[in-house]
C-alpha positions as CSV (number, residue, x, y, z in Angstrom):
1,M,9.8,3.7,14.3
2,E,7.6,3.4,17.4
3,Q,6.7,-0.2,18.2
4,P,3.1,-1.2,19.0
5,E,2.3,-1.5,22.6
6,A,0.8,-4.6,24.3
7,S,-2.9,-4.8,24.6
8,A,-4.3,-3.5,27.8
9,T,-6.5,-6.5,28.1
10,P,-4.9,-10.0,27.5
11,I,-6.4,-11.8,24.5
12,H,-7.5,-15.4,25.0
13,L,-7.7,-18.0,22.3
14,V,-8.7,-21.6,22.6
15,L,-7.1,-23.8,19.8
16,T,-7.3,-27.5,19.2
17,G,-4.1,-29.6,18.8
18,S,-0.8,-29.2,20.6
19,P,1.3,-26.0,20.6
20,W,3.8,-27.6,18.3
21,E,1.2,-28.2,15.6
22,L,0.2,-24.5,15.3
23,R,1.4,-21.8,12.9
24,Y,3.2,-18.8,14.4
25,P,3.3,-15.5,12.5
26,G,6.5,-13.7,11.7
27,L,5.7,-11.1,14.3
28,C,7.1,-10.4,17.7
29,A,4.8,-11.8,20.4
30,C,5.7,-9.0,22.7
31,C,5.6,-5.8,20.6
32,G,4.2,-6.9,17.3
33,A,7.2,-5.8,15.2
34,P,8.5,-8.0,12.4
35,A,10.5,-11.0,13.8
36,P,13.2,-12.7,11.7
37,A,12.8,-16.5,11.4
38,R,16.1,-17.0,13.4
39,S,14.9,-14.7,16.3
40,V,12.9,-17.1,18.6
41,V,12.9,-17.6,22.3
42,A,12.2,-20.8,24.1
43,I,9.3,-20.6,26.6
44,E,9.1,-23.4,29.2
45,K,6.2,-24.3,31.3
46,V,6.2,-26.8,34.3
47,R,3.3,-29.2,34.4
48,E,2.4,-30.9,37.6
49,H,0.9,-34.4,37.5
50,C,-0.9,-35.6,40.6
51,D,-1.8,-39.2,41.2
52,S,-3.6,-40.3,44.3
53,D,-1.9,-43.7,44.0
54,G,1.6,-42.4,43.5
55,P,4.0,-39.4,44.0
56,T,3.5,-36.1,42.3
57,T,5.6,-35.9,39.1
58,Y,6.6,-33.0,36.9
59,S,7.2,-32.4,33.2
60,V,8.4,-29.5,31.2
61,E,6.9,-28.3,28.0
62,E,8.9,-26.0,25.7
63,I,7.8,-24.1,22.6
64,R,9.8,-21.6,20.6
65,I,8.0,-18.3,20.0
66,P,9.1,-15.5,17.6
67,F,10.3,-12.3,19.1
68,C,12.1,-9.4,17.4
69,D,15.8,-8.8,18.0
70,A,15.2,-6.0,20.5
71,C,12.8,-8.0,22.6
72,A,15.0,-11.1,22.5
73,R,18.0,-9.0,23.7
74,R,15.8,-7.6,26.5
75,H,14.8,-11.1,27.5
76,E,18.5,-12.2,27.7
77,L,19.2,-9.3,30.0
78,E,16.3,-10.1,32.3
79,V,16.3,-13.9,32.4
80,Q,17.8,-15.5,35.5
81,R,19.4,-18.7,34.3
82,V,20.5,-21.5,36.6
83,S,24.2,-22.2,36.6
84,L,25.5,-25.6,35.4
85,A,26.9,-26.3,38.9
86,T,23.6,-25.7,40.6
87,R,21.9,-27.8,37.9
88,M,24.2,-30.7,38.6
89,L,23.8,-30.4,42.4
90,R,20.0,-30.6,42.0
91,C,20.4,-33.9,40.2
92,L,21.7,-35.3,43.5
93,R,18.1,-35.2,44.8
94,E,17.2,-38.2,42.6
95,P,18.1,-41.6,44.0
96,V,18.9,-42.9,40.5
97,V,22.2,-41.0,40.7
98,I,23.5,-43.7,43.1
99,A,23.5,-46.2,40.1
100,G,25.3,-43.6,38.1
101,F,28.0,-43.1,40.6
102,G,28.3,-46.9,41.1
103,S,28.6,-47.5,37.4
104,S,31.2,-44.7,37.1
105,F,33.2,-46.3,39.9
106,M,33.2,-49.6,37.9
107,L,34.4,-47.7,34.9
108,Y,37.3,-46.4,36.9
109,L,38.1,-50.0,38.0
110,F,38.0,-51.6,34.6
111,M,39.5,-48.8,32.5
112,P,43.2,-49.7,33.3
113,A,42.7,-53.3,32.2
114,F,41.1,-52.0,28.9
115,V,44.0,-49.6,28.3
116,E,46.6,-52.3,29.0
117,N,44.9,-54.7,26.5
118,L,44.7,-51.8,24.1
119,F,48.5,-51.2,24.2
120,R,49.1,-55.0,24.0
121,A,46.8,-55.2,20.9
122,D,45.0,-58.1,22.6
123,L,41.8,-58.2,20.6
124,V,40.1,-60.6,22.9
125,G,40.9,-58.5,25.9
126,I,39.9,-55.3,24.1
127,A,36.6,-56.8,23.1
128,A,35.9,-58.2,26.6
129,F,36.8,-55.1,28.6
130,G,35.3,-52.9,26.0
131,A,32.0,-54.6,26.4
132,V,32.2,-54.3,30.2
133,L,33.0,-50.6,29.9
134,A,30.2,-50.1,27.4
135,F,27.7,-51.8,29.8
136,F,28.6,-49.7,32.8
137,G,28.9,-46.6,30.7
138,W,25.4,-47.1,29.4
139,I,24.1,-47.5,32.9
140,A,26.0,-44.4,34.1
141,W,24.8,-42.3,31.2
142,G,21.2,-43.4,31.6
143,S,21.2,-42.8,35.3
144,F,22.6,-39.3,35.1
145,R,20.4,-38.4,32.2
146,T,17.3,-39.6,34.1
147,A,18.2,-37.6,37.1
148,Y,18.8,-34.6,34.9
149,D,15.5,-34.9,33.2
150,K,13.5,-35.5,36.4
151,T,15.0,-32.4,38.0
152,H,14.5,-30.2,34.9
153,H,11.4,-28.5,36.4
154,L,13.6,-27.2,39.2
155,S,15.7,-25.1,36.8
156,V,12.9,-23.6,34.7
157,T,13.4,-19.8,34.8
158,P,10.5,-17.5,35.6
159,P,9.0,-15.5,32.7
160,T,10.5,-12.2,31.9
161,S,8.7,-9.0,30.8
162,V,9.1,-10.3,27.2
163,T,8.1,-14.0,27.5
164,R,5.1,-13.0,29.7
165,A,3.5,-11.8,26.5
166,F,2.8,-15.4,25.4
167,D,1.3,-18.0,27.8
168,F,-0.3,-21.3,27.1
169,S,-2.2,-23.7,29.4
170,G,-2.2,-27.4,29.7
171,D,-4.9,-29.5,28.0
172,V,-8.3,-28.1,28.9
173,S,-10.4,-30.5,26.9
174,D,-13.2,-32.7,28.3
175,M,-13.8,-36.3,27.4
176,F,-14.2,-37.0,23.6
177,E,-13.3,-33.4,22.7
178,G,-9.8,-33.9,21.6
179,H,-6.7,-32.0,22.7
180,R,-7.0,-28.2,23.1
181,R,-5.3,-25.4,25.0
182,E,-5.9,-21.8,26.0
183,Y,-3.4,-19.2,24.8
184,T,-3.1,-15.8,26.5
185,L,-1.5,-13.1,24.3
186,A,-0.5,-9.6,25.2
187,N,0.0,-8.0,21.8
188,A,-3.0,-7.4,19.6
189,E,-1.2,-7.5,16.3
190,F,0.4,-10.8,17.1
191,A,-2.8,-12.2,18.5
192,E,-4.8,-11.3,15.3
193,A,-2.1,-12.9,13.0
194,F,-1.9,-15.9,15.3
195,R,-5.7,-16.3,15.2
196,F,-5.8,-15.9,11.4
197,G,-3.1,-18.5,10.9
198,N,-4.9,-21.1,13.1
199,Q,-8.5,-20.2,12.3
200,A,-9.3,-23.8,11.4
201,R,-8.2,-24.8,14.9
202,Q,-10.4,-22.4,16.9
203,W,-12.6,-24.1,19.4
204,N,-16.3,-23.3,19.3
205,P,-18.0,-24.5,22.5
206,H,-21.3,-24.4,20.7
207,G,-20.1,-25.9,17.4
208,G,-20.7,-29.3,15.9
209,A,-17.6,-30.9,17.5
210,A,-18.6,-29.8,21.0
211,K,-22.1,-31.1,20.5
212,I,-20.9,-34.5,19.3
213,A,-18.5,-34.8,22.2
214,H,-21.3,-33.9,24.6
215,R,-23.6,-36.6,23.2
216,K,-20.8,-39.1,23.4
217,R,-20.2,-38.2,27.1
218,E,-23.9,-38.6,27.9
219,R,-24.0,-42.1,26.2
220,F,-20.8,-43.0,28.1
221,K,-22.4,-42.0,31.4
222,K,-25.5,-44.0,30.7
223,V,-23.4,-47.1,29.8
224,A,-21.3,-46.6,32.9
225,Y,-24.4,-46.4,35.1
226,V,-25.8,-49.6,33.6
227,V,-22.5,-51.5,34.1
228,I,-22.2,-50.2,37.7
229,G,-25.8,-51.1,38.4
230,A,-25.3,-54.6,36.9
231,V,-22.2,-55.2,39.1
232,V,-24.0,-54.1,42.2
233,L,-27.0,-56.3,41.5
234,W,-24.7,-59.3,40.7
235,A,-22.9,-58.8,44.0
236,L,-26.1,-58.6,46.0
237,W,-27.4,-61.7,44.2
238,D,-24.2,-63.6,44.9
239,D,-24.3,-62.6,48.6
240,W,-28.0,-63.7,48.8
241,N,-27.2,-67.1,47.3
242,D,-24.3,-67.7,49.7
243,E,-26.6,-67.2,52.7
C-alpha cells in the first residue's frame, strides 16, 4: 500500500500547555501510516538560556513521537549517535568532574580497610568505613552525573529525514498568557489528527484568553509606571532635602 506523502507546505499549530500534556494520534508523524503504540522515537531539542548576569546554559527537552515501523527503521539507519567514549570525554569539560575524581580516589584509599573489616566481621569497622565509602561514593556519583547532564546538549543528534517531520518550539507565550508552543508538522494526516485530539488547547490570538492576558499586561504596565515614577520622585525629594 502506498504511504501518504508529506505535505508540501509545513503545517503550524500553536497549542497551550507543554508537549508532554498533549495527545498524540496513533499515526506516523512522517508518513501518516498507522503507528503501533510501541513504535515511538525520542526527539530531543536543545534550548539555550541566556542570562546577562551569568553564563549561557543549556537544557535538553525530549518527547516521544509515534512513527511507523518502516520510518523508525529508516531513522535508525540515518541517526548519527555519539559513542559512549566520546560522551564520557565531553564530561571532562565540566570542572565538577574534579570532585568526582577526587572522591573516586578516596574510595580507592578506603576500600581496602573496608574489605579487611568485612572479612574480620568487625561490625564497628564495617559501619565506619561503609559510611565513609557511602559519603565519597555519593559525591562521586553526584559529580559525574552533574557533568553528564550539563554536557547532554553536546551529544544531541541532528534530526533525520524522519524526525524532521515533527518540530516544536520553546515557550512562545507572552506575560499572563500561560505556557504555549508552536508545532511544525510535515504530514497532513498526522497534523489533522493531532489538531483534533488537542482542539481544546488550540491558541486563538483573538480569543477571550488572549484578550484577558492583554488587559492584564496593560494594567501591569500602568502599575509599573506608577511605581517607577514614585521611586524617581522620592529619590529627587530625598536629594533635595539633603542639600
